[in-house]
C-alpha positions as CSV (number, residue, x, y, z in Angstrom):
1,M,70.3,37.1,142.2
2,S,73.8,37.3,143.4
3,Q,75.1,36.0,146.7
4,A,75.2,38.7,149.5
5,Q,78.5,39.8,150.9
6,L,78.5,39.0,154.4
7,D,81.4,39.8,156.8
8,A,82.2,37.8,160.0
9,I,80.1,40.2,162.1
10,D,77.0,39.7,159.8
11,R,77.5,36.0,159.9
12,H,77.7,36.0,163.7
13,I,74.5,38.2,163.9
14,L,72.7,35.8,161.7
15,S,73.8,32.7,163.6
16,I,72.6,34.3,166.8
17,L,69.2,35.3,165.3
18,Q,68.8,31.9,164.0
19,R,69.1,30.6,167.4
20,D,67.0,33.3,169.2
21,A,65.1,35.9,166.9
22,R,63.7,37.5,170.1
23,I,67.1,38.4,171.5
24,A,67.2,42.0,172.7
25,N,69.4,44.3,170.5
26,T,71.5,45.1,173.6
27,E,72.2,41.5,174.3
28,L,73.0,40.9,170.6
29,A,75.3,43.8,170.6
30,D,77.1,42.3,173.7
31,E,77.4,39.0,172.0
32,I,79.0,40.3,168.9
33,G,81.1,42.9,170.5
34,L,79.5,46.1,169.0
35,T,77.5,48.9,170.6
36,P,73.7,48.7,170.1
37,A,73.4,51.4,167.4
38,P,75.7,49.8,164.8
39,T,74.2,46.4,165.7
40,L,70.7,47.6,165.0
41,R,71.9,49.2,161.7
42,R,73.4,45.9,160.6
43,V,70.2,43.9,161.5
44,R,68.0,46.4,159.6
45,R,70.3,46.3,156.6
46,L,70.1,42.4,156.7
47,E,66.3,42.7,156.8
48,E,66.2,45.3,153.9
49,E,68.4,43.2,151.7
50,G,66.1,40.3,152.2
51,I,68.8,38.1,153.9
52,I,66.5,38.0,157.0
53,Q,63.2,37.3,155.4
54,R,60.8,37.1,158.4
55,Y,60.8,36.1,162.1
56,V,58.6,33.2,163.1
57,A,57.6,31.1,166.1
58,L,58.5,27.4,165.8
59,L,55.7,25.3,167.4
60,D,55.7,21.7,168.8
61,Q,53.4,20.0,166.2
62,K,52.2,17.3,168.7
63,Q,51.3,19.8,171.3
64,V,49.1,21.6,168.8
65,G,47.4,18.4,167.6
66,R,49.3,17.8,164.3
67,D,50.7,14.4,165.1
68,L,51.2,13.0,161.6
69,M,53.9,14.1,159.1
70,V,53.9,12.7,155.6
71,L,56.4,13.2,152.8
72,V,54.6,13.1,149.5
73,R,56.2,12.5,146.1
74,V,54.1,13.9,143.3
75,S,54.4,13.2,139.6
76,L,52.5,15.4,137.1
77,D,51.1,14.3,133.7
78,K,52.9,16.9,131.8
79,Q,56.0,18.9,132.8
80,T,54.8,22.3,131.5
81,K,55.3,25.8,132.9
82,Q,51.6,26.2,133.3
83,G,51.3,22.8,135.1
84,F,54.1,23.6,137.5
85,E,52.6,27.0,138.2
86,D,49.1,25.7,138.8
87,F,50.3,23.0,141.1
88,A,52.5,25.2,143.1
89,A,49.7,27.9,143.4
90,K,47.3,25.1,144.8
91,M,50.0,24.0,147.3
92,Q,50.4,27.6,148.5
93,D,46.8,27.7,149.5
94,R,47.0,24.4,151.5
95,P,47.7,25.0,155.2
96,E,48.6,21.3,155.8
97,V,51.5,21.6,153.3
98,L,54.4,23.1,155.1
99,E,56.9,22.7,152.4
100,C,56.6,22.2,148.6
101,F,59.8,21.5,146.4
102,L,59.9,21.4,142.7
103,C,62.4,18.6,141.9
104,L,64.5,17.2,139.1
105,G,64.6,13.4,138.8
106,D,61.9,10.8,138.9
107,I,59.4,13.0,140.7
108,D,58.2,16.6,140.0
109,Y,57.3,17.7,143.5
110,L,58.1,16.6,147.1
111,L,55.6,17.9,149.9
112,K,56.0,18.0,153.7
113,V,52.4,17.6,154.9
114,V,51.4,17.8,158.6
115,V,48.0,16.8,159.7
116,P,46.2,15.6,162.9
117,D,45.8,12.0,162.0
118,L,45.6,9.3,159.1
119,D,42.0,10.2,158.5
120,A,42.9,13.8,157.9
121,Y,45.7,12.8,155.6
122,Q,43.4,10.5,153.6
123,H,41.1,13.3,153.3
124,F,43.8,15.6,152.0
125,L,45.1,13.1,149.6
126,V,41.8,12.0,148.0
127,N,40.0,15.2,148.1
128,T,42.7,17.7,147.4
129,L,45.9,16.2,146.0
130,A,44.3,13.5,143.7
131,A,41.6,16.0,142.6
132,I,44.2,18.4,141.0
133,P,44.0,18.2,137.3
134,G,47.4,17.0,136.0
135,V,48.5,15.0,139.1
136,R,49.5,11.5,137.6
137,N,50.9,9.8,140.7
138,T,51.5,10.3,144.4
139,A,53.5,8.2,146.8
140,S,53.3,8.8,150.5
141,T,55.9,8.1,153.2
142,I,54.7,8.4,156.8
143,V,57.3,9.9,159.1
144,V,57.7,7.8,162.3
145,K,60.3,9.9,164.1
146,Q,62.0,13.1,163.2
147,E,65.7,12.5,164.0
148,K,66.9,16.1,163.3
149,Y,64.9,19.3,163.0
150,T,66.6,22.7,162.5
151,T,65.8,25.8,160.5
152,S,69.4,27.2,161.0
153,L,71.6,27.5,158.0
154,A,75.4,26.8,158.5
155,L,77.2,30.2,157.9
156,E,80.8,29.2,157.9
157,S,82.8,30.8,155.2
């Protein structure tokens, strides 16, 4: 897949939408210096091209009772296409797994897991992760404090 061609206005639109996806089109148009109609056309094009994949609400995990974040390094027995596909499919189905990265190096996967507490994590580790055929090893790191959190990509040229 080739990189999209974005001009300065597209980048400005994307930066604003990353900050506030609920901004009214008229406000967005004012911020970028266009009228509402061409602004809306640009946003729709960015959506249709898949540059804007979706709009979401970001929640405070502690306020919704998800106090524990764990980064989990996973190694598989065999690095086969089927093994990777099977593991990734299982992680897609797990709501406590927020992110799953296929890695190169000394581990096969890195997971970001968010659960209510240590008991819930132990249950996930023992009954879900360790029960997956082909999982050779896991190593968990409990996150004490998140020093930075952003979903915004830097869009400078």
